[in-house]
Biopython code that builds the backbone (N, CA, C, O; Angstrom):
import numpy as np
from Bio.PDB.StructureBuilder import StructureBuilder

atoms = [
    (1, "MET", "N", (178.851, 31.598, 126.011)),
    (1, "MET", "CA", (179.997, 32.728, 125.095)),
    (1, "MET", "C", (181.082, 33.122, 125.362)),
    (1, "MET", "O", (181.358, 33.547, 126.484)),
    (2, "ASP", "N", (182.362, 33.034, 123.880)),
    (2, "ASP", "CA", (183.482, 33.446, 124.499)),
    (2, "ASP", "C", (183.731, 34.852, 124.230)),
    (2, "ASP", "O", (182.865, 35.580, 123.744)),
    (3, "ARG", "N", (184.842, 35.230, 124.523)),
    (3, "ARG", "CA", (185.093, 36.620, 124.251)),
    (3, "ARG", "C", (185.119, 36.994, 122.861)),
    (3, "ARG", "O", (184.919, 38.186, 122.627)),
    (4, "LYS", "N", (185.297, 36.321, 122.017)),
    (4, "LYS", "CA", (185.485, 36.246, 120.229)),
    (4, "LYS", "C", (184.218, 36.696, 119.478)),
    (4, "LYS", "O", (184.062, 37.455, 118.522)),
    (5, "ALA", "N", (183.201, 35.836, 120.372)),
    (5, "ALA", "CA", (181.948, 35.902, 119.755)),
    (5, "ALA", "C", (181.460, 36.612, 120.535)),
    (5, "ALA", "O", (180.296, 36.549, 120.141)),
    (6, "LEU", "N", (181.437, 37.414, 121.557)),
    (6, "LEU", "CA", (181.174, 38.340, 122.482)),
    (6, "LEU", "C", (181.131, 39.649, 121.651)),
    (6, "LEU", "O", (180.178, 40.358, 121.327)),
    (7, "ALA", "N", (182.483, 39.750, 121.405)),
    (7, "ALA", "CA", (183.071, 41.010, 120.244)),
    (7, "ALA", "C", (182.792, 40.945, 119.180)),
    (7, "ALA", "O", (182.818, 42.091, 118.731)),
    (8, "ARG", "N", (182.504, 40.219, 118.404)),
    (8, "ARG", "CA", (181.828, 39.678, 116.972)),
    (8, "ARG", "C", (180.148, 40.282, 117.085)),
    (8, "ARG", "O", (179.581, 41.118, 116.380)),
    (9, "ALA", "N", (179.627, 39.466, 118.299)),
    (9, "ALA", "CA", (178.023, 40.015, 118.348)),
    (9, "ALA", "C", (177.797, 41.226, 118.422)),
    (9, "ALA", "O", (176.904, 41.799, 117.797)),
    (10, "TYR", "N", (178.873, 41.947, 119.484)),
    (10, "TYR", "CA", (178.984, 43.318, 119.562)),
    (10, "TYR", "C", (178.669, 44.044, 118.295)),
    (10, "TYR", "O", (177.600, 44.574, 117.990)),
    (11, "LYS", "N", (179.707, 43.984, 117.650)),
    (11, "LYS", "CA", (180.415, 44.555, 116.060)),
    (11, "LYS", "C", (178.994, 44.668, 115.202)),
    (11, "LYS", "O", (178.618, 45.605, 114.498)),
    (12, "GLU", "N", (178.289, 43.336, 115.507)),
    (12, "GLU", "CA", (177.115, 43.008, 114.301)),
    (12, "GLU", "C", (176.091, 43.950, 114.785)),
    (12, "GLU", "O", (175.944, 44.860, 113.969)),
    (13, "SER", "N", (175.228, 44.076, 115.956)),
    (13, "SER", "CA", (174.703, 44.549, 116.619)),
    (13, "SER", "C", (174.122, 45.847, 115.960)),
    (13, "SER", "O", (174.886, 46.690, 115.490)),
    (14, "ARG", "N", (172.997, 45.971, 115.935)),
    (14, "ARG", "CA", (172.395, 47.979, 115.041)),
    (14, "ARG", "C", (172.542, 48.703, 116.953)),
    (14, "ARG", "O", (172.268, 48.384, 118.110)),
    (15, "ARG", "N", (173.021, 49.568, 116.334)),
    (15, "ARG", "CA", (173.600, 50.794, 117.858)),
    (15, "ARG", "C", (172.187, 51.507, 117.631)),
    (15, "ARG", "O", (171.365, 51.464, 116.716)),
    (16, "PRO", "N", (172.260, 52.242, 118.967)),
    (16, "PRO", "CA", (171.095, 52.803, 118.672)),
    (16, "PRO", "C", (171.219, 54.201, 117.997)),
    (16, "PRO", "O", (171.945, 55.031, 118.543)),
    (17, "MET", "N", (170.525, 54.540, 116.782)),
    (17, "MET", "CA", (170.911, 55.829, 116.098)),
    (17, "MET", "C", (169.584, 57.025, 117.034)),
    (17, "MET", "O", (168.629, 56.791, 117.776)),
    (18, "GLY", "N", (170.107, 58.093, 116.568)),
    (18, "GLY", "CA", (169.010, 59.676, 116.260)),
    (18, "GLY", "C", (170.070, 61.242, 116.965)),
    (18, "GLY", "O", (171.218, 61.681, 116.896)),
    (19, "VAL", "N", (169.224, 61.461, 117.374)),
    (19, "VAL", "CA", (169.412, 63.351, 117.773)),
    (19, "VAL", "C", (169.485, 63.293, 119.363)),
    (19, "VAL", "O", (168.444, 63.057, 119.977)),
    (20, "TYR", "N", (170.748, 63.511, 120.091)),
    (20, "TYR", "CA", (171.342, 63.874, 121.620)),
    (20, "TYR", "C", (171.700, 65.530, 121.256)),
    (20, "TYR", "O", (171.798, 66.158, 120.202)),
    (21, "CYS", "N", (171.843, 65.889, 122.749)),
    (21, "CYS", "CA", (172.018, 67.118, 123.219)),
    (21, "CYS", "C", (173.018, 66.928, 124.482)),
    (21, "CYS", "O", (173.029, 66.172, 125.454)),
    (22, "VAL", "N", (173.894, 68.024, 123.985)),
    (22, "VAL", "CA", (174.430, 68.690, 125.639)),
    (22, "VAL", "C", (174.515, 69.468, 125.731)),
    (22, "VAL", "O", (175.299, 70.134, 125.054)),
    (23, "ARG", "N", (173.504, 70.101, 126.952)),
    (23, "ARG", "CA", (172.716, 71.541, 127.419)),
    (23, "ARG", "C", (173.670, 71.520, 128.697)),
    (23, "ARG", "O", (174.065, 70.616, 129.434)),
    (24, "ASN", "N", (173.932, 73.294, 128.633)),
    (24, "ASN", "CA", (174.487, 73.761, 129.357)),
    (24, "ASN", "C", (173.199, 73.971, 130.413)),
    (24, "ASN", "O", (172.180, 74.355, 129.839)),
    (25, "LEU", "N", (173.084, 73.790, 131.805)),
    (25, "LEU", "CA", (171.723, 73.766, 132.605)),
    (25, "LEU", "C", (171.843, 75.255, 133.520)),
    (25, "LEU", "O", (171.232, 75.727, 134.479)),
    (26, "GLN", "N", (173.031, 75.713, 132.614)),
    (26, "GLN", "CA", (173.270, 77.631, 133.806)),
    (26, "GLN", "C", (172.432, 78.126, 132.906)),
    (26, "GLN", "O", (171.289, 78.421, 133.256)),
    (27, "SER", "N", (172.928, 78.333, 131.366)),
    (27, "SER", "CA", (172.245, 79.116, 130.715)),
    (27, "SER", "C", (171.679, 78.661, 129.903)),
    (27, "SER", "O", (171.083, 79.509, 129.239)),
    (28, "GLY", "N", (171.481, 77.244, 129.439)),
    (28, "GLY", "CA", (170.032, 76.765, 128.587)),
    (28, "GLY", "C", (170.919, 76.936, 127.374)),
    (28, "GLY", "O", (170.156, 77.156, 126.434)),
    (29, "ASP", "N", (172.099, 76.938, 126.977)),
    (29, "ASP", "CA", (172.283, 76.515, 125.528)),
    (29, "ASP", "C", (172.814, 75.296, 125.239)),
    (29, "ASP", "O", (173.148, 74.451, 126.070)),
    (30, "ALA", "N", (172.892, 75.207, 124.005)),
    (30, "ALA", "CA", (172.429, 73.605, 123.689)),
    (30, "ALA", "C", (173.653, 73.389, 122.705)),
    (30, "ALA", "O", (174.233, 74.369, 122.237)),
    (31, "LEU", "N", (174.160, 71.689, 122.299)),
    (31, "LEU", "CA", (174.633, 71.453, 121.301)),
    (31, "LEU", "C", (173.699, 69.795, 120.987)),
    (31, "LEU", "O", (173.545, 68.727, 121.580)),
    (32, "ILE", "N", (173.280, 70.402, 119.750)),
    (32, "ILE", "CA", (171.990, 69.592, 119.230)),
    (32, "ILE", "C", (173.354, 68.848, 118.013)),
    (32, "ILE", "O", (174.358, 69.432, 117.605)),
    (33, "GLY", "N", (172.938, 67.543, 117.722)),
    (33, "GLY", "CA", (173.375, 66.655, 117.083)),
    (33, "GLY", "C", (173.033, 65.424, 116.610)),
    (33, "GLY", "O", (171.997, 65.006, 117.128)),
    (34, "ARG", "N", (173.529, 64.696, 115.816)),
    (34, "ARG", "CA", (172.756, 63.237, 115.296)),
    (34, "ARG", "C", (174.018, 62.261, 115.117)),
    (34, "ARG", "O", (175.231, 62.455, 115.028)),
    (35, "SER", "N", (173.269, 61.229, 115.106)),
    (35, "SER", "CA", (174.453, 60.113, 114.883)),
    (35, "SER", "C", (173.903, 58.817, 114.739)),
    (35, "SER", "O", (172.837, 58.736, 115.349)),
    (36, "THR", "N", (174.246, 57.716, 114.128)),
    (36, "THR", "CA", (174.477, 56.292, 114.259)),
    (36, "THR", "C", (174.604, 55.744, 115.393)),
    (36, "THR", "O", (173.862, 54.793, 115.635)),
    (37, "ASP", "N", (175.178, 56.003, 115.993)),
    (37, "ASP", "CA", (175.354, 55.250, 117.094)),
    (37, "ASP", "C", (175.921, 56.094, 118.201)),
    (37, "ASP", "O", (177.121, 56.340, 118.324)),
    (38, "LEU", "N", (174.594, 56.686, 119.308)),
    (38, "LEU", "CA", (174.597, 57.237, 119.951)),
    (38, "LEU", "C", (175.434, 57.468, 121.159)),
    (38, "LEU", "O", (176.157, 58.409, 121.488)),
    (39, "PRO", "N", (174.994, 55.844, 121.972)),
    (39, "PRO", "CA", (176.605, 55.901, 123.046)),
    (39, "PRO", "C", (177.826, 55.867, 122.332)),
    (39, "PRO", "O", (178.596, 55.645, 123.267)),
    (40, "ALA", "N", (178.411, 55.922, 121.499)),
    (40, "ALA", "CA", (180.008, 56.687, 120.937)),
    (40, "ALA", "C", (179.549, 57.670, 120.931)),
    (40, "ALA", "O", (180.044, 58.161, 121.945)),
    (41, "ILE", "N", (178.812, 58.526, 120.449)),
    (41, "ILE", "CA", (178.844, 60.059, 120.202)),
    (41, "ILE", "C", (179.263, 60.620, 121.348)),
    (41, "ILE", "O", (180.293, 61.273, 121.511)),
    (42, "LEU", "N", (177.883, 60.166, 122.671)),
    (42, "LEU", "CA", (178.032, 60.564, 123.666)),
    (42, "LEU", "C", (179.226, 60.558, 124.423)),
    (42, "LEU", "O", (179.560, 61.579, 125.023)),
    (43, "ASN", "N", (180.043, 59.323, 124.475)),
    (43, "ASN", "CA", (180.984, 59.217, 124.865)),
    (43, "ASN", "C", (182.028, 60.027, 124.685)),
    (43, "ASN", "O", (182.845, 60.275, 125.572)),
    (44, "ARG", "N", (182.074, 60.623, 123.182)),
    (44, "ARG", "CA", (182.857, 61.555, 122.561)),
    (44, "ARG", "C", (183.034, 62.545, 122.667)),
    (44, "ARG", "O", (184.150, 63.064, 122.666)),
    (45, "GLU", "N", (181.723, 63.240, 122.824)),
    (45, "GLU", "CA", (181.519, 64.283, 123.532)),
    (45, "GLU", "C", (181.745, 64.522, 124.724)),
    (45, "GLU", "O", (182.555, 65.439, 124.854)),
    (46, "ARG", "N", (181.421, 64.141, 125.558)),
    (46, "ARG", "CA", (182.681, 63.654, 126.931)),
    (46, "ARG", "C", (183.646, 63.735, 127.412)),
    (46, "ARG", "O", (183.946, 64.321, 128.452)),
    (47, "THR", "N", (184.557, 62.877, 126.381)),
    (47, "THR", "CA", (185.669, 62.577, 126.179)),
    (47, "THR", "C", (185.712, 63.993, 125.806)),
    (47, "THR", "O", (185.571, 64.916, 126.609)),
    (48, "SER", "N", (185.876, 64.095, 124.788)),
    (48, "SER", "CA", (186.781, 65.766, 124.135)),
    (48, "SER", "C", (186.536, 66.998, 125.033)),
    (48, "SER", "O", (187.353, 67.916, 124.960)),
    (49, "LEU", "N", (185.600, 67.091, 125.781)),
    (49, "LEU", "CA", (185.307, 68.499, 126.662)),
    (49, "LEU", "C", (185.908, 68.013, 128.008)),
    (49, "LEU", "O", (185.790, 68.963, 128.783)),
    (50, "ARG", "N", (186.547, 66.881, 128.694)),
    (50, "ARG", "CA", (186.734, 66.414, 129.398)),
    (50, "ARG", "C", (188.543, 66.721, 129.301)),
    (50, "ARG", "O", (189.214, 67.147, 130.242)),
    (51, "PHE", "N", (188.933, 66.467, 128.278)),
    (51, "PHE", "CA", (190.300, 66.835, 127.364)),
    (51, "PHE", "C", (190.501, 68.154, 126.989)),
    (51, "PHE", "O", (191.658, 68.229, 126.577)),
    (52, "GLY", "N", (189.823, 69.482, 126.912)),
    (52, "GLY", "CA", (189.466, 69.999, 126.818)),
    (52, "GLY", "C", (189.812, 69.968, 125.026)),
    (52, "GLY", "O", (190.449, 70.996, 124.794)),
    (53, "GLY", "N", (189.702, 69.521, 124.303)),
    (53, "GLY", "CA", (189.610, 69.233, 122.511)),
    (53, "GLY", "C", (188.444, 69.083, 122.037)),
    (53, "GLY", "O", (188.306, 68.237, 121.153)),
    (54, "HIS", "N", (187.666, 69.602, 122.340)),
    (54, "HIS", "CA", (185.958, 70.011, 121.628)),
    (54, "HIS", "C", (186.002, 71.029, 120.209)),
    (54, "HIS", "O", (186.313, 72.215, 120.327)),
    (55, "PRO", "N", (185.658, 70.430, 118.878)),
    (55, "PRO", "CA", (186.076, 71.304, 118.217)),
    (55, "PRO", "C", (184.829, 72.384, 118.360)),
    (55, "PRO", "O", (184.821, 73.226, 117.462)),
    (56, "ASN", "N", (183.880, 72.485, 119.246)),
    (56, "ASN", "CA", (183.281, 73.436, 119.379)),
    (56, "ASN", "C", (183.585, 74.450, 120.538)),
    (56, "ASN", "O", (183.214, 74.265, 121.698)),
    (57, "ARG", "N", (184.440, 75.756, 120.020)),
    (57, "ARG", "CA", (185.082, 76.706, 121.393)),
    (57, "ARG", "C", (184.656, 77.143, 122.151)),
    (57, "ARG", "O", (185.187, 77.464, 123.214)),
    (58, "TRP", "N", (183.325, 77.314, 121.746)),
    (58, "TRP", "CA", (182.299, 77.815, 123.011)),
    (58, "TRP", "C", (181.307, 77.273, 123.918)),
    (58, "TRP", "O", (180.538, 77.737, 124.760)),
    (59, "LEU", "N", (181.751, 75.493, 123.195)),
    (59, "LEU", "CA", (181.015, 75.208, 124.703)),
    (59, "LEU", "C", (182.137, 74.824, 125.319)),
    (59, "LEU", "O", (182.261, 74.933, 126.539)),
    (60, "GLN", "N", (183.203, 74.265, 124.430)),
    (60, "GLN", "CA", (184.916, 74.413, 125.258)),
    (60, "GLN", "C", (184.904, 75.112, 126.129)),
    (60, "GLN", "O", (185.073, 74.371, 127.097)),
    (61, "GLN", "N", (184.789, 76.366, 126.568)),
    (61, "GLN", "CA", (185.128, 77.144, 127.242)),
    (61, "GLN", "C", (184.384, 77.509, 128.083)),
    (61, "GLN", "O", (184.800, 78.212, 129.004)),
    (62, "ASP", "N", (182.841, 77.058, 127.976)),
    (62, "ASP", "CA", (181.958, 76.899, 128.903)),
    (62, "ASP", "C", (182.066, 76.160, 129.929)),
    (62, "ASP", "O", (181.901, 76.181, 131.149)),
    (63, "TRP", "N", (182.550, 75.167, 128.675)),
    (63, "TRP", "CA", (182.518, 73.636, 130.353)),
    (63, "TRP", "C", (183.818, 73.744, 130.604)),
    (63, "TRP", "O", (184.178, 72.594, 130.853)),
    (64, "ASN", "N", (184.894, 74.581, 130.697)),
    (64, "ASN", "CA", (185.999, 74.753, 131.281)),
    (64, "ASN", "C", (185.392, 75.972, 132.091)),
    (64, "ASN", "O", (186.407, 76.358, 132.670)),
    (65, "ALA", "N", (184.761, 76.500, 132.343)),
    (65, "ALA", "CA", (184.701, 77.871, 133.026)),
    (65, "ALA", "C", (183.865, 77.136, 134.379)),
    (65, "ALA", "O", (184.028, 77.355, 135.579)),
    (66, "LEU", "N", (182.806, 76.079, 133.614)),
    (66, "LEU", "CA", (181.501, 75.730, 134.566)),
    (66, "LEU", "C", (181.680, 74.561, 135.419)),
    (66, "LEU", "O", (181.019, 74.102, 136.351)),
    (67, "GLY", "N", (182.846, 74.179, 134.792)),
    (67, "GLY", "CA", (182.918, 72.010, 135.255)),
    (67, "GLY", "C", (181.920, 71.776, 134.639)),
    (67, "GLY", "O", (181.212, 72.606, 134.068)),
    (68, "PRO", "N", (181.678, 69.955, 134.728)),
    (68, "PRO", "CA", (181.375, 69.098, 134.125)),
    (68, "PRO", "C", (179.979, 68.848, 134.771)),
    (68, "PRO", "O", (179.287, 67.896, 134.410)),
    (69, "GLU", "N", (179.586, 69.713, 135.721)),
    (69, "GLU", "CA", (178.003, 69.353, 136.819)),
    (69, "GLU", "C", (177.355, 70.495, 136.602)),
    (69, "GLU", "O", (176.517, 70.944, 137.384)),
    (70, "ALA", "N", (177.839, 71.267, 135.085)),
    (70, "ALA", "CA", (176.544, 72.209, 134.378)),
    (70, "ALA", "C", (176.206, 71.788, 133.595)),
    (70, "ALA", "O", (175.253, 72.388, 133.098)),
    (71, "PHE", "N", (176.664, 70.476, 132.855)),
    (71, "PHE", "CA", (175.899, 70.358, 131.826)),
    (71, "PHE", "C", (175.162, 68.330, 131.890)),
    (71, "PHE", "O", (175.436, 67.404, 132.653)),
    (72, "THR", "N", (174.415, 68.407, 130.955)),
    (72, "THR", "CA", (173.577, 67.065, 130.643)),
    (72, "THR", "C", (173.867, 66.631, 129.732)),
    (72, "THR", "O", (174.219, 67.388, 128.828)),
    (73, "PHE", "N", (173.861, 65.240, 129.530)),
    (73, "PHE", "CA", (174.141, 64.587, 127.867)),
    (73, "PHE", "C", (172.861, 64.097, 127.890)),
    (73, "PHE", "O", (172.632, 63.296, 128.796)),
    (74, "GLU", "N", (172.079, 64.325, 127.237)),
    (74, "GLU", "CA", (170.655, 63.944, 126.562)),
    (74, "GLU", "C", (170.958, 62.940, 124.921)),
    (74, "GLU", "O", (171.682, 62.807, 123.934)),
    (75, "VAL", "N", (169.801, 62.471, 125.622)),
    (75, "VAL", "CA", (169.326, 61.736, 124.361)),
    (75, "VAL", "C", (167.937, 61.863, 123.741)),
    (75, "VAL", "O", (167.149, 60.988, 124.101)),
    (76, "LEU", "N", (167.571, 62.585, 123.060)),
    (76, "LEU", "CA", (166.275, 63.567, 122.316)),
    (76, "LEU", "C", (165.532, 62.495, 121.448)),
    (76, "LEU", "O", (164.391, 62.469, 121.910)),
    (77, "ASP", "N", (165.596, 61.833, 120.686)),
    (77, "ASP", "CA", (164.623, 61.458, 120.069)),
    (77, "ASP", "C", (165.857, 59.619, 119.192)),
    (77, "ASP", "O", (167.088, 59.659, 119.186)),
    (78, "THR", "N", (165.243, 58.666, 118.762)),
    (78, "THR", "CA", (165.730, 58.013, 118.333)),
    (78, "THR", "C", (164.705, 57.458, 117.460)),
    (78, "THR", "O", (163.499, 57.332, 117.675)),
    (79, "LEU", "N", (165.594, 57.063, 116.144)),
    (79, "LEU", "CA", (165.296, 55.895, 114.744)),
    (79, "LEU", "C", (165.657, 54.912, 114.994)),
    (79, "LEU", "O", (166.752, 54.562, 115.433)),
    (80, "ALA", "N", (164.483, 54.159, 114.662)),
    (80, "ALA", "CA", (165.258, 52.802, 114.615)),
    (80, "ALA", "C", (165.315, 52.178, 113.110)),
    (80, "ALA", "O", (164.869, 52.548, 112.024)),
    (81, "TRP", "N", (166.083, 51.045, 113.560)),
    (81, "TRP", "CA", (166.173, 50.229, 112.126)),
    (81, "TRP", "C", (165.275, 49.510, 111.485)),
    (81, "TRP", "O", (164.448, 48.817, 112.079)),
    (82, "PRO", "N", (165.355, 49.611, 110.175)),
    (82, "PRO", "CA", (163.947, 48.906, 109.664)),
    (82, "PRO", "C", (164.666, 47.635, 109.615)),
    (82, "PRO", "O", (165.868, 47.429, 109.450)),
    (83, "GLU", "N", (163.585, 46.733, 109.810)),
    (83, "GLU", "CA", (164.032, 45.436, 109.994)),
    (83, "GLU", "C", (164.098, 44.460, 108.672)),
    (83, "GLU", "O", (164.719, 43.397, 108.686)),
    (84, "ASP", "N", (163.296, 45.009, 107.398)),
    (84, "ASP", "CA", (163.625, 44.145, 106.245)),
    (84, "ASP", "C", (164.363, 44.788, 104.985)),
    (84, "ASP", "O", (164.236, 44.564, 103.781)),
    (85, "THR", "N", (165.188, 45.677, 105.702)),
    (85, "THR", "CA", (166.143, 46.916, 104.442)),
    (85, "THR", "C", (167.610, 46.664, 105.462)),
    (85, "THR", "O", (167.833, 47.294, 106.496)),
    (86, "PRO", "N", (168.146, 46.020, 105.110)),
    (86, "PRO", "CA", (169.612, 45.766, 105.358)),
    (86, "PRO", "C", (170.940, 46.839, 105.227)),
    (86, "PRO", "O", (171.910, 47.204, 105.890)),
    (87, "ASP", "N", (170.011, 47.192, 103.317)),
    (87, "ASP", "CA", (171.476, 48.469, 103.249)),
    (87, "ASP", "C", (170.643, 49.931, 103.337)),
    (87, "ASP", "O", (170.778, 50.866, 102.548)),
    (88, "PHE", "N", (169.778, 49.886, 104.460)),
    (88, "PHE", "CA", (169.241, 51.237, 104.886)),
    (88, "PHE", "C", (170.143, 52.289, 105.171)),
    (88, "PHE", "O", (170.989, 52.225, 106.063)),
    (89, "ASP", "N", (169.903, 53.631, 104.129)),
    (89, "ASP", "CA", (170.713, 54.962, 105.282)),
    (89, "ASP", "C", (170.176, 55.795, 105.523)),
    (89, "ASP", "O", (169.587, 56.535, 104.734)),
    (90, "PRO", "N", (170.254, 55.899, 106.843)),
    (90, "PRO", "CA", (170.080, 56.967, 107.812)),
    (90, "PRO", "C", (169.793, 58.506, 107.524)),
    (90, "PRO", "O", (168.958, 59.313, 107.933)),
    (91, "THR", "N", (170.779, 58.544, 106.705)),
    (91, "THR", "CA", (171.523, 59.640, 106.774)),
    (91, "THR", "C", (170.086, 60.822, 106.923)),
    (91, "THR", "O", (169.748, 61.502, 107.892)),
    (92, "SER", "N", (169.485, 60.710, 105.577)),
    (92, "SER", "CA", (168.290, 61.590, 104.949)),
    (92, "SER", "C", (167.317, 62.018, 106.366)),
    (92, "SER", "O", (166.934, 63.174, 106.550)),
    (93, "ASP", "N", (166.923, 60.579, 107.555)),
    (93, "ASP", "CA", (166.259, 60.517, 108.386)),
    (93, "ASP", "C", (167.071, 61.161, 109.504)),
    (93, "ASP", "O", (166.367, 61.724, 110.342)),
    (94, "LEU", "N", (167.791, 61.189, 109.620)),
    (94, "LEU", "CA", (168.912, 61.623, 110.949)),
    (94, "LEU", "C", (168.844, 63.473, 110.358)),
    (94, "LEU", "O", (168.176, 64.292, 110.988)),
    (95, "VAL", "N", (169.344, 63.715, 109.569)),
    (95, "VAL", "CA", (169.095, 65.275, 109.214)),
    (95, "VAL", "C", (167.525, 66.262, 109.581)),
    (95, "VAL", "O", (167.313, 67.345, 110.126)),
    (96, "LEU", "N", (166.828, 65.403, 109.068)),
    (96, "LEU", "CA", (165.556, 65.842, 109.290)),
    (96, "LEU", "C", (164.886, 66.063, 110.718)),
    (96, "LEU", "O", (164.222, 66.997, 111.168)),
    (97, "LEU", "N", (165.456, 64.427, 111.453)),
    (97, "LEU", "CA", (165.063, 64.385, 112.677)),
    (97, "LEU", "C", (166.076, 65.798, 113.495)),
    (97, "LEU", "O", (165.728, 66.769, 114.166)),
    (98, "GLU", "N", (166.960, 65.467, 113.187)),
    (98, "GLU", "CA", (167.760, 66.726, 113.954)),
    (98, "GLU", "C", (167.529, 68.392, 113.421)),
    (98, "GLU", "O", (167.778, 69.393, 114.093)),
    (99, "SER", "N", (167.085, 68.357, 112.283)),
    (99, "SER", "CA", (166.393, 70.040, 112.160)),
    (99, "SER", "C", (165.325, 69.937, 112.544)),
    (99, "SER", "O", (164.774, 71.038, 112.556)),
    (100, "MET", "N", (164.328, 68.671, 113.092)),
    (100, "MET", "CA", (162.968, 69.340, 113.593)),
    (100, "MET", "C", (163.505, 70.247, 115.363)),
    (100, "MET", "O", (163.187, 71.309, 115.900)),
    (101, "TRP", "N", (164.722, 68.738, 115.840)),
    (101, "TRP", "CA", (164.785, 69.356, 117.103)),
    (101, "TRP", "C", (165.252, 70.680, 117.538)),
    (101, "TRP", "O", (164.658, 71.383, 118.356)),
    (102, "ARG", "N", (166.533, 71.028, 116.845)),
    (102, "ARG", "CA", (166.561, 72.473, 116.569)),
    (102, "ARG", "C", (165.890, 73.022, 116.690)),
    (102, "ARG", "O", (165.689, 73.327, 117.866)),
    (103, "GLU", "N", (164.853, 73.704, 115.511)),
    (103, "GLU", "CA", (163.433, 74.254, 115.493)),
    (103, "GLU", "C", (163.088, 74.160, 116.356)),
    (103, "GLU", "O", (163.369, 75.141, 117.046)),
    (104, "ARG", "N", (162.190, 72.982, 117.165)),
    (104, "ARG", "CA", (161.563, 72.671, 118.107)),
    (104, "ARG", "C", (162.281, 73.789, 119.745)),
    (104, "ARG", "O", (161.660, 74.704, 120.287)),
    (105, "LEU", "N", (163.752, 73.252, 120.156)),
    (105, "LEU", "CA", (164.466, 73.992, 121.122)),
    (105, "LEU", "C", (165.031, 74.828, 120.920)),
    (105, "LEU", "O", (165.350, 75.432, 121.944)),
    (106, "GLN", "N", (165.498, 75.396, 119.703)),
    (106, "GLN", "CA", (166.189, 76.637, 119.362)),
    (106, "GLN", "C", (166.205, 77.438, 117.809)),
    (106, "GLN", "O", (167.004, 77.848, 116.967)),
    (107, "PRO", "N", (164.212, 77.313, 118.173)),
    (107, "PRO", "CA", (163.491, 77.983, 117.118)),
    (107, "PRO", "C", (164.329, 79.472, 116.516)),
    (107, "PRO", "O", (164.301, 79.719, 115.310)),
    (108, "ASN", "N", (164.769, 80.031, 117.111)),
    (108, "ASN", "CA", (165.775, 81.359, 116.365)),
    (108, "ASN", "C", (167.142, 81.379, 116.235)),
    (108, "ASN", "O", (167.898, 82.247, 115.799)),
    (109, "GLY", "N", (167.396, 79.954, 116.816)),
    (109, "GLY", "CA", (169.173, 80.095, 116.954)),
    (109, "GLY", "C", (169.467, 80.918, 117.699)),
    (109, "GLY", "O", (170.397, 81.686, 117.455)),
    (110, "GLU", "N", (168.604, 80.991, 119.039)),
    (110, "GLU", "CA", (169.590, 81.676, 119.838)),
    (110, "GLU", "C", (169.896, 80.612, 121.347)),
    (110, "GLU", "O", (169.184, 79.608, 121.360)),
    (111, "GLY", "N", (170.607, 80.724, 122.236)),
    (111, "GLY", "CA", (170.924, 79.695, 122.706)),
    (111, "GLY", "C", (171.711, 78.073, 122.740)),
    (111, "GLY", "O", (171.857, 77.116, 123.502)),
    (112, "SER", "N", (172.103, 78.556, 121.273)),
    (112, "SER", "CA", (172.620, 77.384, 120.493)),
    (112, "SER", "C", (174.303, 77.471, 120.264)),
    (112, "SER", "O", (175.056, 78.387, 119.935)),
    (113, "TYR", "N", (174.537, 75.750, 120.679)),
    (113, "TYR", "CA", (175.923, 75.893, 120.410)),
    (113, "TYR", "C", (176.782, 75.761, 118.572)),
    (113, "TYR", "O", (177.934, 75.947, 118.182)),
    (114, "ASN", "N", (175.495, 75.358, 117.883)),
    (114, "ASN", "CA", (175.359, 74.974, 117.027)),
    (114, "ASN", "C", (175.716, 76.552, 115.808)),
    (114, "ASN", "O", (176.120, 76.647, 114.649)),
    (115, "THR", "N", (175.364, 77.382, 116.701)),
    (115, "THR", "CA", (175.944, 78.364, 115.225)),
    (115, "THR", "C", (176.626, 79.177, 116.024)),
    (115, "THR", "O", (176.708, 79.143, 117.252)),
    (116, "SER", "N", (177.301, 80.199, 114.965)),
    (116, "SER", "CA", (178.483, 80.750, 115.139)),
    (116, "SER", "C", (178.546, 82.135, 115.568)),
    (116, "SER", "O", (179.419, 82.973, 115.346)),
    (117, "LYS", "N", (177.230, 82.243, 116.363)),
    (117, "LYS", "CA", (176.426, 83.458, 116.883)),
    (117, "LYS", "C", (176.279, 83.413, 117.704)),
    (117, "LYS", "O", (175.563, 84.279, 118.206)),
    (118, "THR", "N", (177.052, 81.955, 118.839)),
    (118, "THR", "CA", (175.725, 81.464, 120.247)),
    (118, "THR", "C", (176.217, 82.883, 120.934)),
    (118, "THR", "O", (177.378, 83.280, 121.042)),
    (119, "SER", "N", (175.195, 83.432, 121.300)),
    (119, "SER", "CA", (175.042, 84.203, 122.736)),
    (119, "SER", "C", (175.922, 85.099, 122.237)),
    (119, "SER", "O", (176.651, 85.270, 123.214)),
    (120, "GLY", "N", (176.318, 85.742, 121.429)),
    (120, "GLY", "CA", (176.851, 87.175, 121.454)),
    (120, "GLY", "C", (178.544, 86.617, 121.251)),
    (120, "GLY", "O", (179.125, 87.671, 120.991)),
    (121, "ARG", "N", (179.344, 85.769, 121.244)),
    (121, "ARG", "CA", (179.996, 85.604, 121.173)),
    (121, "ARG", "C", (180.941, 86.085, 119.720)),
    (121, "ARG", "O", (180.501, 86.114, 118.571)),
    (122, "SER", "N", (182.538, 86.488, 120.229)),
    (122, "SER", "CA", (183.040, 86.290, 119.100)),
    (122, "SER", "C", (183.994, 85.838, 118.979)),
    (122, "SER", "O", (184.454, 85.660, 117.851)),
]
sb = StructureBuilder()
sb.init_structure("model")
sb.init_model(0)
sb.init_chain("A")
sb.init_seg("    ")
for serial, (resi, resn, name, xyz) in enumerate(atoms, 1):
    if name == "N":
        sb.init_residue(resn, " ", resi, " ")
    sb.init_atom(name, np.array(xyz, "f"), 0.0, 1.0, " ", f" {name:<3s}", serial, name[0])
structure = sb.get_structure()
């Protein structure tokens, strides 16, 4: 296969979608999110943290203070693309899946980078 064909095949392929977590191994705090392209979002999260431009300021502060070795990037759950539904919109399914994982891992919102009240920070 030539280079153009490989690029076209990649663009047309369905990327794994689901719920992910960026976890602080020292405090246990976690950022839980969803995406229709898990490899891309995990790469984006790492890159924005590495370059100091992550939109979550508490996560960025902890990253700056503790360094990358204090964090893990995990896929928590995946959602399969339905074979027979080419115009499938996964948004509501991903929102529900993310909500279930947030409740499971952070039942009171404690230890979450997803809330504005993270660890009593202001």
